[in-house]
LUMMARLUM-928128 format. One line per 10 residues: number of its first residue (from 0); for each residue x, y, z of N, C-alpha, C, O. Coordinates in nm, 2 decimals. Each point is the difference from the previous one (the first is absolute). Example, Ala and Ser with C-alpha at 12.3 -4.5 7.8 and 13.67 -1.06 7.14 Angstrom:
# residues 2
0) 1.32:-0.57:0.78:-0.09:0.12:0.00:0.09:0.12:0.00:0.10:0.00:0.07 ~ -0.14:0.11:-0.14:0.09:0.11:0.00:-0.08:0.11:0.08:0.05:0.11:0.01 $
***
This chain:
# residues 77
0) -5.56:-12.36:7.45:-0.16:0.08:0.02:-0.03:-0.08:0.13:0.02:-0.12:0.02 ~ -0.06:0.22:0.06:-0.06:-0.07:0.11:-0.13:-0.06:0.00:-0.10:0.07:-0.05 ~ 0.08:-0.17:0.08:-0.19:-0.07:0.01:-0.05:0.04:0.08:0.04:0.03:0.11 ~ -0.18:-0.01:-0.15:-0.10:0.06:0.03:-0.09:-0.06:0.08:-0.09:-0.06:-0.05 ~ 0.08:0.06:0.22:-0.06:-0.09:0.02:-0.17:0.05:0.11:-0.04:0.08:0.09 ~ -0.04:-0.21:-0.18:-0.17:0.10:0.05:-0.04:-0.05:0.11:-0.05:-0.12:0.00 ~ 0.05:0.17:0.07:-0.06:-0.04:0.14:-0.17:0.05:-0.02:-0.04:0.11:-0.04 ~ -0.04:-0.24:0.07:-0.10:-0.04:-0.04:-0.08:0.06:0.18:0.03:-0.05:0.11 ~ -0.11:0.13:-0.12:-0.06:0.04:0.11:-0.11:-0.15:0.05:-0.03:-0.09:-0.08 ~ -0.04:0.11:0.23:-0.14:-0.07:-0.01:-0.10:0.05:-0.03:0.01:0.12:-0.04 $
10) -0.11:-0.18:0.03:-0.13:0.03:-0.04:-0.03:0.07:0.05:0.06:0.02:0.10 ~ -0.21:0.11:-0.14:-0.02:0.09:0.14:-0.09:-0.05:0.11:-0.03:0.06:0.10 ~ -0.01:-0.21:-0.17:-0.10:-0.06:0.13:0.16:-0.02:0.14:0.00:0.05:0.11 ~ 0.07:-0.10:-0.16:0.10:-0.03:0.06:0.05:0.10:0.10:0.00:-0.02:0.12 ~ 0.04:0.14:-0.21:0.10:0.13:0.04:-0.13:0.05:0.14:0.03:0.02:0.11 ~ -0.16:-0.02:-0.18:-0.11:0.09:0.13:0.03:-0.14:0.14:0.03:0.04:0.11 ~ -0.05:-0.13:-0.13:-0.06:-0.08:0.11:0.21:0.01:0.08:0.02:0.00:0.12 ~ 0.03:0.00:-0.18:0.17:0.03:0.06:0.02:0.15:0.08:0.04:0.00:0.12 ~ -0.07:0.12:-0.17:-0.08:0.14:0.08:-0.05:-0.10:0.11:0.06:-0.07:0.08 ~ -0.16:0.09:-0.09:-0.09:-0.07:0.09:0.05:-0.08:0.12:-0.05:0.01:0.11 $
20) 0.14:-0.07:-0.13:0.06:-0.08:0.10:0.08:0.05:0.01:-0.01:0.02:0.12 ~ 0.11:0.04:-0.15:0.07:0.13:0.07:-0.03:0.13:0.06:0.08:0.05:0.08 ~ -0.20:0.00:-0.11:-0.08:0.05:0.06:-0.09:-0.05:0.16:-0.02:0.08:0.09 ~ 0.00:-0.14:-0.08:0.00:-0.13:0.09:0.08:0.00:0.12:-0.03:-0.01:0.12 ~ 0.12:0.01:-0.17:0.15:0.01:0.05:0.03:0.10:0.06:0.00:-0.01:0.13 ~ 0.02:0.09:-0.18:0.08:0.13:0.06:-0.12:0.08:0.12:0.04:0.06:0.10 ~ -0.14:-0.08:-0.13:-0.14:0.03:0.06:0.04:-0.08:0.13:0.07:0.07:0.08 ~ -0.08:-0.14:-0.06:0.03:-0.13:0.11:0.14:0.04:0.08:0.05:-0.07:0.08 ~ 0.02:0.20:-0.12:0.09:0.04:0.07:0.00:0.11:0.05:0.10:0.03:0.07 ~ -0.19:0.06:-0.09:-0.10:0.12:0.02:-0.04:-0.03:0.16:-0.05:-0.10:0.06 $
30) 0.10:0.27:-0.02:-0.03:0.01:0.16:-0.11:0.05:0.08:0.01:0.07:0.10 ~ -0.10:-0.10:-0.14:-0.17:0.06:-0.01:-0.01:0.14:0.13:0.11:0.04:0.02 ~ -0.17:0.01:0.03:0.05:0.07:0.08:-0.15:-0.01:0.07:-0.09:0.04:-0.08 ~ 0.05:-0.07:0.18:-0.09:-0.07:0.09:-0.11:0.16:0.02:0.05:0.12:-0.02 ~ -0.18:-0.15:0.06:-0.12:0.09:-0.02:0.03:0.09:0.04:0.00:0.09:-0.08 ~ 0.05:-0.02:0.29:-0.01:0.13:0.00:0.09:0.11:-0.08:-0.02:0.12:-0.04 ~ 0.17:-0.23:0.04:0.06:0.08:-0.11:-0.05:0.07:-0.13:0.06:0.10:-0.03 ~ -0.15:-0.15:-0.04:-0.07:0.02:-0.12:-0.06:0.09:0.03:0.02:0.12:-0.05 ~ -0.13:-0.16:0.15:-0.21:0.10:0.07:0.19:0.10:0.03:0.07:-0.05:-0.08 ~ 0.00:0.15:0.15:0.08:0.06:0.03:0.05:0.12:-0.09:0.01:0.13:0.01 $
40) 0.04:-0.23:-0.12:0.08:0.06:-0.11:-0.13:0.07:-0.15:0.01:0.08:-0.09 ~ -0.09:-0.14:0.13:-0.09:0.00:-0.07:-0.07:0.11:0.05:-0.09:0.02:-0.08 ~ 0.07:0.08:0.21:-0.07:0.07:0.07:0.06:0.14:-0.04:-0.06:0.10:-0.04 ~ 0.28:-0.14:0.08:0.02:0.09:-0.07:-0.03:0.04:-0.11:-0.06:0.11:-0.01 ~ 0.08:-0.19:-0.09:-0.01:0.07:-0.16:-0.19:0.07:0.01:-0.02:0.11:-0.05 ~ -0.03:-0.15:0.08:-0.10:0.08:-0.03:-0.03:0.11:0.10:-0.12:0.05:-0.01 ~ 0.20:-0.01:0.11:0.00:0.16:0.10:0.09:0.00:-0.08:-0.10:0.07:-0.03 ~ 0.18:-0.07:-0.04:0.12:0.11:-0.10:-0.07:0.03:-0.11:0.01:0.12:-0.05 ~ -0.09:-0.19:-0.01:-0.04:0.06:-0.12:-0.12:0.10:0.04:-0.05:0.09:-0.07 ~ 0.02:-0.14:0.19:-0.17:0.13:0.01:0.14:0.10:0.04:0.05:0.01:-0.11 $
50) 0.02:0.05:0.18:0.09:0.04:0.03:0.00:0.09:-0.07:-0.07:0.10:0.00 ~ 0.19:-0.18:-0.10:0.05:0.07:-0.11:-0.11:0.07:-0.15:0.03:0.07:-0.09 ~ -0.18:-0.13:0.11:-0.07:0.03:-0.07:-0.10:0.15:0.05:-0.07:0.07:-0.08 ~ 0.10:-0.03:0.25:-0.04:0.08:0.07:0.08:0.11:-0.04:-0.04:0.10:-0.04 ~ 0.14:-0.13:0.06:0.11:0.11:-0.06:0.00:0.07:-0.11:0.01:0.12:-0.01 ~ -0.02:-0.21:-0.11:-0.05:-0.01:-0.17:-0.10:0.11:0.04:-0.01:0.10:-0.07 ~ -0.08:-0.11:0.17:-0.17:0.07:-0.05:0.01:0.09:0.07:-0.10:0.07:-0.03 ~ 0.19:-0.01:0.16:0.04:0.10:-0.01:0.09:0.08:-0.03:0.00:0.12:0.02 ~ 0.10:-0.18:-0.08:0.08:0.13:-0.12:-0.11:0.04:-0.11:0.00:0.12:-0.03 ~ -0.07:-0.19:-0.01:-0.05:-0.04:-0.09:-0.16:0.12:0.05:-0.01:0.09:-0.09 $
60) -0.06:-0.08:0.17:-0.05:0.10:0.06:0.06:0.14:0.01:-0.05:0.10:-0.06 ~ 0.12:-0.10:0.12:0.17:0.15:0.00:-0.02:0.04:-0.20:-0.05:0.09:-0.06 ~ 0.10:-0.18:0.05:0.08:0.05:-0.14:-0.14:0.06:-0.07:-0.02:0.11:-0.06 ~ -0.07:-0.23:0.09:-0.15:0.08:-0.12:0.01:0.15:0.12:0.10:0.07:-0.01 ~ -0.15:-0.05:0.08:-0.02:0.13:0.06:0.10:0.06:-0.02:-0.02:0.08:0.10 ~ 0.12:-0.05:-0.14:0.11:0.08:-0.04:-0.03:0.00:-0.08:-0.09:0.08:0.00 ~ 0.12:-0.13:-0.18:-0.01:0.00:-0.12:-0.12:0.03:-0.06:0.03:0.07:-0.09 ~ -0.11:-0.08:0.09:-0.14:-0.02:-0.04:-0.10:0.09:0.12:-0.10:0.03:-0.06 ~ 0.09:0.00:0.13:-0.04:0.14:0.08:0.10:0.10:0.03:-0.02:0.11:-0.04 ~ 0.11:-0.14:0.09:0.08:0.12:0.04:0.11:0.07:-0.11:0.03:0.11:0.05 $
70) 0.02:-0.13:-0.15:0.03:0.02:-0.06:-0.13:0.06:-0.15:0.05:-0.06:-0.10 ~ -0.10:0.08:0.07:-0.10:0.04:-0.08:-0.04:0.15:0.07:-0.03:0.10:-0.06 ~ 0.02:-0.12:0.21:-0.04:0.12:0.10:0.02:0.12:-0.02:-0.07:0.10:0.02 ~ 0.25:-0.14:-0.07:0.08:0.06:0.00:-0.02:0.06:-0.12:0.07:0.09:-0.02 ~ -0.15:-0.11:-0.08:0.04:0.09:-0.13:-0.14:0.04:0.00:-0.02:0.03:-0.12 ~ -0.07:-0.02:0.16:-0.11:0.07:0.07:-0.16:-0.12:-0.15:-0.10:0.02:-0.06 ~ 0.21:-0.13:0.09:-0.13:-0.08:-0.06:-0.09:-0.04:0.05:-0.09:-0.06:-0.07 $
***
């Protein structure tokens, strides 16, 4: 019969401190973008969001005209 080996975990505060230390080490390895790149990409995201919003608004306007106003007028309502 195999003997059961019980491995004790460190206490919660020690695990939290260990996790924090590992996060700090990993964050030092990160290559952060420069400010001009962040600004350029942010402007791109905002512009793309506005463009997609305008397309959805235009499609909504067209479909509203066709479905709400156009189809009932075909049946004399």
